[in-house]
Structure formats: structure tokens, C-alpha cells
KOLMISE-280701 format. One line per 8 residues: number of its first residue (from 1); their letters; for each residue y, z, x of N, C-alpha, C. Coordinates in pm, whole numbers, plus 50000, padded with zeros to 5 digits. Layout:
N
NUM	a	Y/Z/X/Y/Z/X/Y/Z/X ~ ... .
END
This chain:
394
1	kqwyqrrv	65993/32590/86232/66136/32607/86226/66181/32714/86326 ~ 66103/32825/86328/66137/32931/86423/66124/32881/86566 ~ 66028/32795/86587/66008/32740/86724/66130/32663/86767 ~ 66189/32583/86674/66308/32508/86709/66426/32602/86737 ~ 66435/32710/86654/66546/32803/86671/66539/32876/86804 ~ 66416/32897/86853/66401/32969/86980/66431/32881/87100 ~ 66432/32748/87080/66449/32658/87193/66589/32670/87251 ~ 66599/32687/87379/66727/32696/87448/66739/32578/87542 .
9	rgveikse	66853/32504/87534/66872/32385/87616/66854/32419/87764 ~ 66777/32334/87834/66761/32349/87979/66654/32450/88018 ~ 66590/32515/87920/66488/32614/87952/66356/32562/87900 ~ 66249/32587/87970/66118/32539/87926/66093/32586/87784 ~ 66046/32494/87699/66034/32523/87558/65940/32640/87531 ~ 65832/32642/87595/65735/32745/87566/65719/32835/87686 ~ 65767/32957/87680/65751/33050/87791/65655/33159/87748 ~ 65541/33158/87807/65439/33256/87774/65348/33272/87893 .
17	vvnsdntd	65268/33374/87889/65173/33394/87996/65045/33323/87961 ~ 64999/33240/88052/64878/33164/88032/64763/33243/88089 ~ 64661/33270/88008/64542/33337/88061/64420/33283/87993 ~ 64306/33332/88030/64182/33273/87980/64164/33297/87832 ~ 64245/33383/87769/64231/33407/87627/64322/33320/87543 ~ 64433/33268/87598/64522/33190/87513/64556/33053/87567 ~ 64486/33006/87666/64503/32870/87713/64369/32812/87750 ~ 64371/32689/87797/64248/32628/87842/64234/32642/87993 .
25	ddsgtnte	64293/32744/88051/64287/32768/88195/64144/32799/88235 ~ 64089/32724/88327/63953/32745/88373/63945/32842/88490 ~ 64059/32888/88537/64058/32971/88657/64024/33115/88626 ~ 64049/33158/88500/64023/33296/88464/64128/33391/88518 ~ 64238/33341/88572/64343/33426/88624/64471/33400/88548 ~ 64562/33498/88553/64689/33484/88483/64787/33402/88565 ~ 64862/33314/88496/64959/33229/88563/65082/33217/88476 ~ 65199/33249/88527/65319/33232/88446/65346/33085/88429 .
33	iektepep	65384/33047/88307/65392/32905/88274/65503/32834/88351 ~ 65611/32905/88386/65721/32838/88453/65717/32858/88603 ~ 65612/32919/88650/65606/32950/88792/65497/32867/88855 ~ 65526/32795/88960/65426/32717/89030/65393/32788/89160 ~ 65267/32824/89173/65227/32888/89298/65226/32785/89409 ~ 65261/32827/89531/65258/32731/89641/65119/32677/89663 ~ 65109/32550/89697/64980/32488/89721/64917/32550/89846 ~ 64786/32581/89841/64721/32635/89961/64717/32529/90070 .
41	pkkeekkv	64715/32572/90196/64709/32474/90304/64582/32391/90294 ~ 64591/32266/90340/64475/32176/90334/64362/32230/90419 ~ 64245/32233/90362/64127/32276/90437/64026/32163/90433 ~ 63931/32176/90520/63823/32078/90520/63751/32090/90387 ~ 63734/31979/90318/63678/31982/90184/63533/32029/90186 ~ 63504/32126/90099/63369/32179/90089/63315/32150/89950 ~ 63186/32141/89938/63124/32116/89809/63145/32238/89719 ~ 63196/32213/89598/63220/32321/89505/63088/32370/89448 .
49	idlaissp	63067/32500/89449/62945/32557/89393/62977/32616/89257 ~ 62912/32568/89155/62932/32617/89020/62849/32743/89003 ~ 62913/32852/88958/62841/32978/88946/62725/32969/88846 ~ 62738/32880/88749/62632/32867/88649/62507/32801/88707 ~ 62521/32734/88820/62405/32671/88881/62395/32712/89028 ~ 62421/32839/89052/62416/32889/89190/62276/32875/89248 ~ 62177/32866/89159/62043/32828/89200/62006/32706/89117 ~ 61905/32627/89160/61875/32502/89090/61856/32523/88940 .
57	qpsvtiyp	61917/32437/88861/61911/32449/88716/61826/32336/88659 ~ 61719/32370/88585/61636/32265/88527/61707/32192/88415 ~ 61653/32077/88375/61718/32000/88269/61703/32067/88135 ~ 61606/32156/88122/61597/32243/88005/61592/32386/88058 ~ 61624/32481/87970/61639/32617/88022/61547/32716/87951 ~ 61423/32679/87928/61329/32773/87869/61299/32885/87968 ~ 61332/32860/88094/61318/32963/88196/61455/33023/88226 ~ 61458/33148/88275/61588/33203/88319/61651/33110/88422 .
65	rgkgpqaa	61783/33111/88427/61855/33020/88514/61806/33030/88658 ~ 61772/32913/88716/61731/32909/88855/61582/32926/88876 ~ 61505/32946/88768/61362/32965/88782/61290/32854/88705 ~ 61164/32830/88741/61088/32731/88667/61097/32593/88728 ~ 61039/32491/88663/61035/32354/88717/61173/32298/88742 ~ 61184/32207/88834/61311/32143/88866/61341/32031/88767 ~ 61466/31991/88763/61512/31892/88666/61431/31763/88672 ~ 61396/31722/88792/61328/31593/88809/61193/31591/88740 .
73	nlepkhki	61133/31707/88717/61000/31714/88660/61000/31728/88508 ~ 61120/31732/88448/61127/31757/88306/61203/31647/88233 ~ 61152/31612/88115/61218/31512/88032/61276/31583/87909 ~ 61403/31566/87880/61458/31629/87760/61390/31576/87635 ~ 61366/31664/87536/61296/31625/87413/61380/31532/87327 ~ 61511/31555/87327/61601/31478/87241/61690/31389/87325 ~ 61680/31261/87302/61764/31165/87375/61900/31154/87305 ~ 62006/31159/87383/62140/31142/87329/62174/30994/87330 .
81	pdsnlhvk	62221/30939/87218/62254/30796/87214/62359/30758/87319 ~ 62355/30634/87361/62449/30581/87460/62591/30588/87405 ~ 62682/30647/87483/62820/30663/87437/62888/30528/87411 ~ 62847/30425/87484/62909/30292/87465/62888/30238/87324 ~ 62784/30287/87257/62755/30242/87122/62834/30318/87017 ~ 62910/30419/87061/62977/30507/86966/63128/30518/86989 ~ 63184/30423/87059/63329/30422/87078/63394/30370/86950 ~ 63485/30448/86895/63553/30409/86772/63688/30345/86803 .
89	dtqqvldf	63728/30252/86717/63860/30192/86728/63966/30299/86705 ~ 64070/30299/86786/64173/30402/86779/64234/30413/86640 ~ 64269/30302/86581/64332/30304/86449/64234/30350/86343 ~ 64108/30315/86360/64005/30358/86264/63995/30511/86262 ~ 64001/30572/86379/63994/30718/86388/64116/30780/86321 ~ 64235/30728/86352/64357/30781/86293/64356/30767/86141 ~ 64311/30652/86093/64307/30629/85948/64210/30727/85881 ~ 64095/30749/85944/63996/30841/85887/64052/30982/85879 .
97	vhqqceky	64112/31029/85988/64166/31165/85991/64277/31181/85888 ~ 64369/31084/85881/64478/31092/85784/64423/31094/85641 ~ 64322/31013/85616/64260/31006/85483/64197/31141/85447 ~ 64125/31201/85543/64059/31329/85517/64161/31441/85498 ~ 64267/31439/85578/64371/31541/85566/64435/31536/85428 ~ 64457/31415/85379/64518/31398/85246/64419/31437/85137 ~ 64296/31394/85152/64194/31422/85050/64173/31571/85031 ~ 64174/31646/85141/64146/31789/85134/64272/31875/85142 .
105	nkttalpg	64387/31812/85120/64515/31886/85113/64541/31970/85237 ~ 64517/31914/85354/64539/31987/85478/64666/31946/85552 ~ 64738/31849/85497/64865/31810/85557/64974/31902/85504 ~ 65040/31974/85593/65143/32069/85550/65282/32031/85598 ~ 65291/31939/85695/65423/31895/85743/65490/31810/85635 ~ 65619/31827/85620/65695/31747/85524/65713/31605/85578 ~ 65739/31508/85493/65765/31371/85543/65878/31372/85644 ~ 65857/31304/85757/65959/31302/85862/65961/31425/85949 .
113	eakkprll	65859/31510/85935/65850/31634/86013/65720/31635/86092 ~ 65718/31706/86202/65595/31724/86280/65581/31871/86313 ~ 65457/31919/86318/65431/32057/86358/65371/32056/86498 ~ 65405/32155/86576/65373/32155/86718/65229/32199/86746 ~ 65152/32116/86816/65020/32159/86864/65035/32271/86966 ~ 64927/32335/87002/64932/32457/87081/64995/32439/87219 ~ 64980/32327/87283/65036/32310/87417/65061/32162/87443 ~ 65187/32124/87459/65224/31985/87485/65268/31971/87630 .
121	vvpknwre	65220/31866/87697/65246/31848/87839/65294/31706/87866 ~ 65405/31695/87942/65451/31564/87990/65447/31567/88142 ~ 65424/31453/88207/65430/31451/88354/65575/31458/88399 ~ 65596/31492/88525/65733/31498/88578/65802/31363/88569 ~ 65726/31257/88590/65784/31122/88583/65760/31060/88446 ~ 65790/31136/88340/65765/31090/88204/65851/30969/88166 ~ 65963/30951/88232/66045/30834/88200/65974/30705/88239 ~ 65892/30713/88346/65816/30597/88391/65685/30583/88315 .
129	hrilyasn	65621/30695/88289/65492/30696/88219/65507/30784/88096 ~ 65542/30722/87986/65580/30798/87867/65457/30845/87789 ~ 65400/30951/87838/65281/31007/87777/65304/31153/87743 ~ 65252/31195/87628/65259/31334/87583/65117/31377/87549 ~ 65068/31476/87621/64929/31521/87606/64926/31657/87539 ~ 64848/31669/87431/64826/31797/87365/64697/31856/87420 ~ 64709/31966/87491/64597/32022/87567/64507/32108/87479 ~ 64385/32063/87460/64286/32129/87375/64175/32184/87465 .
137	pktgstsf	64150/32316/87466/64051/32373/87558/63910/32315/87537 ~ 63840/32297/87648/63700/32251/87651/63682/32110/87597 ~ 63782/32026/87620/63770/31884/87583/63806/31795/87701 ~ 63795/31849/87822/63831/31771/87940/63975/31791/87982 ~ 64036/31902/87941/64178/31925/87973/64201/31940/88123 ~ 64104/31996/88195/64119/32009/88340/64125/31871/88404 ~ 64038/31781/88362/64039/31645/88416/64170/31575/88383 ~ 64217/31594/88260/64341/31528/88219/64458/31576/88303 .
145	kkwynriq	64463/31705/88331/64575/31759/88409/64562/31723/88557 ~ 64441/31709/88606/64425/31657/88743/64478/31514/88749 ~ 64450/31440/88644/64500/31302/88636/64653/31301/88632 ~ 64712/31392/88558/64858/31407/88556/64912/31430/88698 ~ 64844/31517/88775/64887/31541/88913/64884/31413/88994 ~ 64782/31331/88973/64771/31204/89045/64886/31111/89004 ~ 64916/31106/88875/65027/31024/88825/65158/31067/88889 ~ 65172/31197/88911/65295/31253/88968/65305/31235/89119 .
153	gderpyas	65197/31180/89180/65205/31150/89322/65114/31229/89413 ~ 65031/31318/89357/64937/31394/89439/64818/31304/89473 ~ 64804/31267/89598/64701/31171/89638/64576/31238/89694 ~ 64570/31369/89691/64452/31439/89743/64328/31407/89658 ~ 64207/31426/89714/64087/31411/89632/64095/31506/89512 ~ 64038/31463/89400/64046/31546/89280/63989/31686/89302 ~ 63886/31699/89385/63827/31830/89410/63926/31925/89477 ~ 64027/31872/89543/64126/31954/89613/64247/31988/89526 .
161	itnvhamg	64256/31926/89410/64368/31954/89319/64327/32070/89228 ~ 64390/32186/89251/64351/32307/89179/64471/32365/89106 ~ 64447/32476/89038/64554/32547/88965/64627/32453/88869 ~ 64550/32365/88805/64613/32260/88724/64670/32311/88592 ~ 64637/32434/88554/64686/32485/88426/64818/32561/88442 ~ 64874/32565/88563/65007/32622/88584/65110/32522/88535 ~ 65175/32552/88425/65257/32451/88359/65382/32414/88436 ~ 65422/32497/88532/65536/32462/88614/65513/32339/88700 .
169	kygklsev	65390/32292/88706/65358/32172/88785/65401/32044/88715 ~ 65434/32051/88587/65454/31930/88509/65600/31918/88463 ~ 65626/31815/88388/65761/31791/88341/65802/31890/88233 ~ 65931/31891/88202/65984/31981/88099/66009/31902/87971 ~ 65946/31946/87863/65965/31879/87736/66109/31893/87688 ~ 66178/31997/87732/66319/32014/87695/66404/31899/87747 ~ 66364/31840/87861/66438/31724/87914/66424/31604/87821 ~ 66307/31592/87760/66285/31483/87664/66375/31504/87543 .
177	fdwveedl	66382/31628/87496/66471/31658/87383/66615/31620/87416 ~ 66661/31660/87535/66799/31631/87574/66825/31481/87581 ~ 66729/31408/87636/66740/31263/87649/66749/31197/87512 ~ 66666/31243/87419/66666/31187/87283/66794/31224/87210 ~ 66841/31347/87231/66963/31391/87163/67084/31308/87205 ~ 67089/31269/87332/67200/31185/87379/67203/31053/87302 ~ 67085/31000/87277/67076/30872/87207/67106/30888/87058 ~ 67058/31000/86998/67075/31019/86855/67214/31070/86818 .
185	greaqlid	67275/31143/86910/67405/31203/86881/67394/31324/86791 ~ 67276/31382/86785/67253/31504/86706/67137/31581/86769 ~ 67112/31702/86717/67001/31781/86768/66869/31714/86733 ~ 66785/31702/86831/66656/31636/86810/66553/31736/86757 ~ 66471/31689/86666/66356/31766/86619/66232/31720/86697 ~ 66124/31792/86680/66002/31759/86755/65959/31615/86731 ~ 65965/31571/86607/65920/31434/86576/66009/31331/86645 ~ 66138/31362/86665/66229/31272/86735/66192/31262/86883 .
193	aarplykv	66166/31379/86944/66133/31382/87087/65999/31316/87115 ~ 65906/31327/87019/65772/31272/87038/65768/31121/87019 ~ 65860/31068/86942/65854/30926/86900/65844/30828/87017 ~ 65924/30840/87123/65916/30740/87231/65799/30760/87327 ~ 65719/30864/87307/65608/30894/87397/65475/30856/87333 ~ 65377/30824/87417/65242/30794/87368/65168/30926/87358 ~ 65130/30965/87237/65084/31100/87208/64931/31103/87198 ~ 64869/31184/87283/64723/31187/87293/64670/31329/87279 .
201	vavrnplt	64562/31342/87206/64486/31467/87204/64339/31431/87217 ~ 64262/31517/87282/64117/31498/87290/64050/31603/87201 ~ 63951/31560/87123/63873/31652/87039/63727/31638/87078 ~ 63645/31727/87024/63505/31729/87066/63418/31784/86953 ~ 63293/31741/86948/63201/31797/86849/63201/31949/86866 ~ 63229/32025/86758/63242/32170/86773/63117/32239/86825 ~ 62999/32180/86801/62875/32243/86850/62868/32238/87003 ~ 62899/32124/87061/62895/32114/87207/63019/32176/87270 .
209	klmsgfrd	63130/32176/87197/63251/32240/87248/63228/32390/87264 ~ 63163/32450/87165/63133/32594/87172/63036/32622/87286 ~ 62936/32537/87302/62842/32553/87413/62913/32547/87548 ~ 63004/32452/87560/63079/32438/87684/63160/32564/87713 ~ 63221/32620/87608/63295/32744/87625/63205/32858/87669 ~ 63085/32864/87611/62988/32968/87649/62945/32954/87794 ~ 62913/32832/87835/62867/32811/87973/62978/32846/88074 ~ 63102/32814/88035/63214/32836/88127/63262/32981/88126 .
217	kilrrtst	63288/33034/88006/63354/33164/87996/63257/33283/87993 ~ 63132/33258/87958/63036/33369/87955/62939/33361/88074 ~ 62869/33248/88088/62772/33237/88197/62839/33242/88335 ~ 62953/33176/88348/63015/33168/88480/63107/33286/88509 ~ 63152/33356/88407/63250/33463/88428/63187/33602/88428 ~ 63059/33612/88403/62994/33742/88404/62874/33736/88498 ~ 62835/33852/88547/62723/33856/88642/62589/33839/88573 ~ 62584/33870/88442/62457/33864/88369/62453/33751/88267 .
225	gikepmmq	62570/33692/88234/62574/33594/88127/62573/33660/87990 ~ 62610/33789/87985/62607/33865/87860/62738/33941/87843 ~ 62799/33928/87724/62912/34010/87686/62862/34119/87592 ~ 62921/34236/87600/62871/34353/87525/62847/34326/87377 ~ 62939/34255/87304/62912/34232/87161/62782/34156/87135 ~ 62736/34077/87230/62611/34003/87211/62491/34096/87198 ~ 62500/34214/87261/62390/34309/87258/62371/34367/87117 ~ 62474/34361/87035/62460/34412/86898/62362/34328/86817 .
233	fnpdlnin	62345/34203/86857/62260/34112/86783/62123/34092/86848 ~ 62115/34123/86976/61986/34118/87047/61987/34225/87156 ~ 61948/34348/87123/61951/34458/87220/61858/34436/87340 ~ 61766/34340/87327/61670/34316/87436/61723/34220/87542 ~ 61842/34166/87523/61897/34074/87622/61909/34141/87758 ~ 61878/34064/87861/61897/34114/87997/61921/33995/88089 ~ 61942/34022/88215/61978/33916/88309/61872/33808/88317 ~ 61746/33842/88287/61638/33745/88295/61613/33670/88164 .
241	stdpekya	61690/33703/88060/61678/33627/87934/61720/33483/87959 ~ 61664/33393/87884/61701/33252/87901/61841/33228/87846 ~ 61903/33122/87892/62037/33088/87844/62039/33064/87692 ~ 61938/32994/87634/61938/32977/87489/61928/33110/87414 ~ 61853/33206/87467/61845/33337/87403/61981/33406/87404 ~ 62049/33397/87516/62183/33455/87525/62279/33383/87430 ~ 62263/33252/87424/62353/33173/87341/62337/33208/87193 ~ 62214/33232/87149/62190/33267/87009/62265/33395/86971 .
249	afveaivt	62264/33493/87061/62338/33617/87035/62489/33592/87040 ~ 62530/33505/87129/62671/33469/87140/62720/33404/87010 ~ 62641/33314/86952/62680/33247/86828/62697/33349/86716 ~ 62607/33447/86709/62621/33550/86605/62749/33631/86626 ~ 62783/33656/86752/62906/33729/86781/63029/33646/86742 ~ 63018/33514/86752/63129/33425/86714/63148/33424/86563 ~ 63040/33402/86488/63054/33387/86343/63089/33519/86275 ~ 63062/33631/86340/63100/33762/86286/63232/33811/86345 .
257	kkiqnvhf	63292/33727/86431/63422/33755/86494/63421/33878/86584 ~ 63303/33907/86640/63294/34014/86740/63348/33966/86874 ~ 63340/33835/86897/63399/33772/87014/63501/33670/86964 ~ 63626/33683/87008/63731/33590/86969/63808/33545/87091 ~ 63827/33415/87102/63895/33357/87217/63935/33215/87179 ~ 64048/33168/87228/64098/33037/87190/64000/32925/87227 ~ 63914/32949/87326/63816/32847/87366/63706/32830/87261 ~ 63692/32928/87171/63581/32928/87077/63625/32908/86932 .
265	tpqwskmk	63750/32871/86910/63802/32860/86773/63809/32714/86728 ~ 63814/32691/86596/63826/32554/86545/63949/32484/86601 ~ 63936/32354/86624/64042/32281/86693/64139/32209/86600 ~ 64097/32180/86478/64182/32098/86389/64316/32164/86364 ~ 64316/32297/86347/64437/32369/86312/64530/32387/86431 ~ 64475/32434/86542/64562/32461/86657/64615/32332/86720 ~ 64544/32222/86701/64592/32094/86755/64669/32013/86652 ~ 64684/32067/86531/64767/32006/86424/64729/31859/86399 .
273	vcdfpydm	64599/31833/86384/64557/31694/86367/64610/31633/86237 ~ 64645/31718/86139/64699/31668/86013/64852/31663/86012 ~ 64915/31725/86110/65061/31745/86104/65138/31697/86226 ~ 65072/31625/86315/65142/31572/86432/65108/31424/86446 ~ 65206/31339/86476/65185/31193/86472/65120/31139/86599 ~ 64994/31171/86621/64923/31122/86739/64910/30970/86738 ~ 64914/30912/86857/64883/30771/86874/64736/30751/86904 ~ 64672/30856/86960/64529/30850/86983/64469/30989/86968 .
281	imqtettn	64363/30997/86885/64280/31117/86879/64151/31078/86951 ~ 64146/31114/87078/64039/31070/87167/63919/31165/87155 ~ 63799/31112/87168/63679/31194/87165/63632/31223/87309 ~ 63606/31349/87336/63555/31385/87468/63427/31308/87499 ~ 63348/31282/87396/63220/31213/87415/63238/31071/87465 ~ 63352/31009/87440/63374/30870/87482/63504/30855/87561 ~ 63541/30960/87631/63665/30957/87709/63666/30843/87811 ~ 63554/30822/87878/63549/30720/87983/63591/30583/87932 .
289	qqikevqe	63557/30553/87807/63594/30425/87749/63737/30428/87694 ~ 63774/30535/87627/63904/30540/87559/64021/30559/87656 ~ 63995/30620/87769/64105/30646/87863/64167/30515/87912 ~ 64090/30409/87910/64143/30278/87953/64258/30234/87863 ~ 64246/30261/87734/64353/30225/87642/64476/30312/87668 ~ 64454/30440/87695/64567/30530/87728/64639/30478/87853 ~ 64562/30437/87953/64622/30387/88077/64705/30262/88053 ~ 64655/30174/87968/64730/30051/87937/64861/30083/87866 .
297	kthtqefe	64856/30175/87772/64974/30207/87692/65079/30282/87775 ~ 65038/30350/87881/65131/30435/87957/65153/30382/88099 ~ 65105/30261/88128/65124/30197/88259/65072/30285/88372 ~ 64950/30336/88353/64890/30425/88454/64754/30372/88501 ~ 64734/30239/88489/64604/30181/88526/64568/30205/88672 ~ 64669/30218/88758/64641/30233/88901/64586/30371/88937 ~ 64595/30465/88841/64551/30602/88869/64414/30625/88805 ~ 64312/30634/88887/64176/30651/88837/64162/30786/88769 .
305	fpgsrseq	64093/30787/88656/64070/30912/88582/63948/30982/88639 ~ 63955/31116/88659/63839/31187/88717/63722/31191/88620 ~ 63601/31202/88675/63481/31210/88592/63462/31349/88535 ~ 63358/31363/88453/63327/31493/88393/63266/31586/88497 ~ 63247/31712/88459/63189/31810/88552/63051/31765/88600 ~ 62969/31713/88509/62835/31671/88548/62842/31549/88639 ~ 62937/31458/88611/62952/31339/88694/63000/31375/88834 ~ 63081/31482/88843/63132/31524/88973/63032/31612/89048 .
313	gydsvatv	62921/31644/88984/62819/31723/89052/62836/31873/89036 ~ 62932/31917/88952/62951/32060/88932/62843/32117/88840 ~ 62800/32040/88742/62693/32080/88651/62575/31986/88672 ~ 62457/32044/88687/62340/31958/88706/62298/31893/88575 ~ 62334/31954/88462/62298/31900/88332/62421/31905/88243 ~ 62456/31792/88181/62569/31789/88089/62537/31874/87967 ~ 62639/31941/87913/62619/32031/87799/62548/31965/87683 ~ 62584/31842/87652/62529/31775/87535/62377/31763/87542 .
321	hlahefys	62321/31750/87662/62177/31734/87675/62101/31865/87655 ~ 62172/31976/87646/62108/32105/87624/62123/32152/87479 ~ 62195/32076/87398/62233/32124/87266/62113/32159/87178 ~ 62015/32070/87166/61902/32096/87077/61825/32219/87123 ~ 61812/32236/87252/61739/32351/87303/61814/32481/87275 ~ 61946/32481/87300/62025/32602/87279/62026/32641/87131 ~ 62044/32543/87043/62054/32575/86901/61919/32604/86837 ~ 61810/32571/86904/61677/32601/86849/61654/32752/86839 .
329	kvrpevme	61728/32829/86917/61714/32975/86916/61805/33042/86814 ~ 61895/32965/86753/61988/33021/86655/61921/33022/86517 ~ 61919/33137/86451/61854/33149/86321/61922/33059/86217 ~ 61846/33000/86124/61902/32905/86026/62021/32961/85949 ~ 62013/33088/85907/62124/33145/85831/62250/33161/85916 ~ 62231/33183/86047/62346/33192/86139/62402/33052/86162 ~ 62313/32954/86168/62356/32816/86187/62445/32772/86071 ~ 62409/32812/85949/62490/32778/85832/62628/32842/85841 .
337	klyhyfrw	62632/32965/85891/62761/33034/85909/62845/32963/86015 ~ 62778/32910/86117/62850/32839/86223/62909/32709/86168 ~ 62831/32637/86087/62883/32515/86025/63002/32549/85935 ~ 62995/32661/85867/63107/32702/85783/63230/32735/85868 ~ 63208/32802/85979/63318/32841/86068/63393/32718/86119 ~ 63318/32613/86151/63379/32490/86204/63389/32380/86100 ~ 63383/32415/85972/63371/32314/85866/63481/32209/85872 ~ 63606/32250/85899/63715/32152/85895/63717/32063/86018 .
345	dfillgyt	63661/32107/86129/63646/32018/86243/63551/31903/86209 ~ 63445/31936/86137/63349/31833/86096/63409/31742/85989 ~ 63468/31802/85887/63515/31726/85771/63634/31638/85805 ~ 63730/31691/85879/63853/31615/85906/63838/31516/86019 ~ 63752/31547/86117/63739/31461/86234/63621/31365/86224 ~ 63523/31397/86137/63409/31307/86120/63293/31333/86213 ~ 63286/31453/86270/63177/31483/86362/63046/31510/86288 ~ 62937/31507/86363/62803/31511/86306/62733/31643/86334 .
353	kldnpnfp	62643/31679/86241/62557/31795/86260/62448/31764/86362 ~ 62379/31868/86400/62275/31855/86503/62162/31762/86461 ~ 62130/31758/86331/62017/31677/86286/62055/31533/86255 ~ 62181/31498/86272/62224/31360/86252/62183/31278/86375 ~ 62118/31163/86357/62076/31082/86473/62192/31036/86561 ~ 62314/31042/86507/62431/31002/86586/62496/31120/86658 ~ 62438/31239/86647/62491/31355/86717/62499/31325/86867 ~ 62608/31362/86935/62722/31445/86893/62846/31363/86854 .
361	yldfnqdi	62826/31236/86824/62941/31146/86806/62997/31152/86664 ~ 63107/31080/86644/63163/31062/86511/63071/30973/86429 ~ 63070/30999/86298/62994/30913/86207/63073/30904/86077 ~ 63147/30794/86062/63230/30778/85943/63149/30730/85823 ~ 63021/30697/85845/62936/30652/85736/62854/30765/85675 ~ 62858/30881/85736/62783/30992/85680/62848/31037/85549 ~ 62768/31097/85463/62818/31146/85335/62878/31285/85360 ~ 63008/31289/85382/63076/31414/85415/63058/31518/85306 .
369	dkefgelv	63070/31474/85180/63058/31569/85070/62917/31627/85061 ~ 62818/31543/85088/62681/31592/85084/62654/31688/85199 ~ 62704/31654/85316/62677/31735/85435/62756/31866/85436 ~ 62881/31860/85389/62969/31977/85407/63036/32025/85278 ~ 63014/31953/85168/63083/31987/85043/63059/32129/84997 ~ 62935/32177/85009/62902/32312/84964/62980/32417/85043 ~ 63015/32385/85167/63084/32482/85253/63228/32505/85210 ~ 63284/32409/85136/63426/32421/85099/63448/32421/84949 .
377	kgemgqee	63339/32420/84870/63354/32408/84724/63439/32521/84668 ~ 63408/32644/84701/63485/32758/84651/63628/32754/84700 ~ 63644/32712/84824/63777/32704/84886/63865/32605/84811 ~ 63810/32488/84781/63887/32386/84712/63920/32430/84570 ~ 63827/32506/84508/63853/32558/84374/63970/32654/84374 ~ 63980/32736/84478/64092/32830/84490/64223/32754/84507 ~ 64219/32643/84581/64340/32563/84600/64386/32504/84467 ~ 64289/32461/84386/64324/32405/84255/64397/32509/84171 .
385	aatgspsq	64343/32632/84171/64404/32738/84091/64544/32771/84140 ~ 64560/32767/84274/64689/32803/84332/64796/32696/84308 ~ 64753/32569/84311/64851/32460/84300/64865/32407/84158 ~ 64763/32437/84075/64768/32386/83939/64732/32239/83929 ~ 64682/32180/84040/64644/32039/84038/64499/32025/84080 ~ 64426/31930/84024/64285/31914/84056/64267/31869/84200 ~ 64164/31922/84263/64134/31882/84401/64068/31745/84400 ~ 64086/31671/84508/64021/31541/84520/63878/31555/84568 .
393	np	63840/31677/84603/63704/31700/84653/63610/31717/84535 ~ 63504/31634/84524/63416/31646/84409/63346/31782/84407 .
END
């Protein structure tokens, strides 16, 4: 309600400073949301060097980064199932999420109301391509915004399209409100403005999402791959420690809230999966397949969607293929705390634990109560006492 009251006609709805702590900006620099920096002059395209793989990175990381056998000589111990076998029907995903939100009393929007996800983006030519994207950090948001630039007419190679998290590059959601208000003859609410647009959010298995955040924000943004709070849990960490050893300390810092950042927090709440009328809740794990449906619905088939970081050659190994190795260094009791921290991402979205053969994909056939019921039993009991009504959770 306060968000609506703050909205001023003709002014960008959300004016805030975007930085690596409160947006999904991969640049690590501050950018004013309404300010678009001038595009740098065209240069001869050079191969982008990822700081995390500044030296050759093996397919497993039992050795410090850049040391040890090369990727070609190593076979990962755990095979990740083919993503083509795990693409879910769009309506099936929506039905599952809505069912879980209702079952666990997580829907807080009133009938006919919508609550705003953390960052909504429309392209400048939204009248032609009626798409509304809710930007969720570490779920391919950089690729999605590069695609938005292409839709808007930027024909440069994707590697040359930079500074994509500067929101002044995109359309103004306030214009959508004004357009809808003209038709309604009254002040438009968020649900009114969203109705004529195809609404998309991408989500991701919280275990690999957290790993991706670690590789990007810790390994690539520091000279040692270590943040000071991590030393509280492993004082022996040093630049030559393996990435999984560093990650184990990082996980402890996360579950004890010694390190807090929007890239490392649960996604169900900030993306309002229970309170916003999405047309598609897309999985990062199967984006390549699901994006085709988005393109059909928004008449954007002619604009090719960019590949993932590993597909583009920025990462020699996709995050998902390192998951078992990274989590093998995390102590069991810390792992339980991590599952508790992300419990609602698993329960509401249907994601799988590390030991599920369908990891990291959705699994609607898993016994959610058996896998995660203990993590929320006390919580649901408190809700019963507060509301005076029995919980639907056994």
C-alpha cells in the first residue's frame, strides 16, 4: 500500500541505488537506477576473462584453483540428469506453487491484489512485446537483460552488451500504469498494470543458487576468495585452500548470518511467488527449453536468447557440476541448518535436496512432508496458535 502511495505519475516507480548488495548487478559497481551511462565506444571484441578461472580450472576442485589436473583428464563423480528430461509444464508448475502456498498459509495478498516482487522490468517497446520480468539474482538475470537489450534493438554481440543492470536502459513501468488507467478510468493498482503483460520470473535450486553467488561475489570479487567472517569458522583458510574448503566456511557464515547479501537469501519471499500472478515460474535449470514458450507468448522468437556463462565460455565448469564436491566439505549439522534456511524455497517451489537423484531439478513426486516437514513443524504449530485454526501441514 505504501508503495502505491509513493508512486508519482511520470516518475520511475522505484528510485533507489542499485549495488551489489541490493540488486542482481554483476558489475560490483554502484549505478543509479534512472541514470543510463553512455555506451563505451565500440572496440575490437576481446575474449572475456573470468577472474574465477584466470588460470585453468579443473572439472573438480580438490586442488587450489588453477592447480592440478586439467578438466579433460577428470570425470565428475556425480552425473547430472539431462535437463530435457526435467522440463515441467508451465501450468503444472503454477498449480504446484499455488497449492503449496495455500497449504502452508504463505499467501498474504488479498483476493484481487498483488504484491510487488523485488524488481520488475519492462522493455522500452513493451507495447509491442508485452513482457514483465521479475529480476531474481543468480538465476540468469544478466542473460535475460541482455536479451531485453536485443529486443529493444541493440544488435551488438551479446559479449559487447554490458552494464545491463542499469535500469534506465529499460522501459518505465509507470507508463504501463498510465496506459491502463486511461482504459480503466481510475487509478490502476499493480494487479491491473500487470494483467495485460506476460509475467515471468526465474527461480533456481537454492543449493546451486548459493554456490553461484559464492563463485561470483566471493571468488571473483576478492583476491583470496575469502571474506573475513569465513575465518571465524575456519581460521586455517588461506589463498591456497581449495574452493570447497572456502565454500564450507562461507555456508557457515550464511546460516549464522555473519554474511548477508540479497544474492544469498531465500527467493520465494522477495520474488513474491505466493502473492504475484505470474504466467510462468521458469527454472534456471531448464531455461533453454522454457524460454521458447516465453518467446512465443511475447512475439520475440526472432531474438535469440543468450547462453549460460559456461556455454559462453566464461566458466569452464557449470556450477551444478561442482555441487556434490562443494557440499561434501560442509558438516552435516551445518547442512541441516542450510536446508532450514532455504526451507520455503524447497517446499513451495518443489526443488530437490542434494541426495535426490533428480537434483537439482524440480520433483513434484517427492514426499515434501517427509523431506522437509521436520524443518517447519514448530513453525506451523506457532501459526496454528496465532490464527486459532489447524494447519494443513501434518
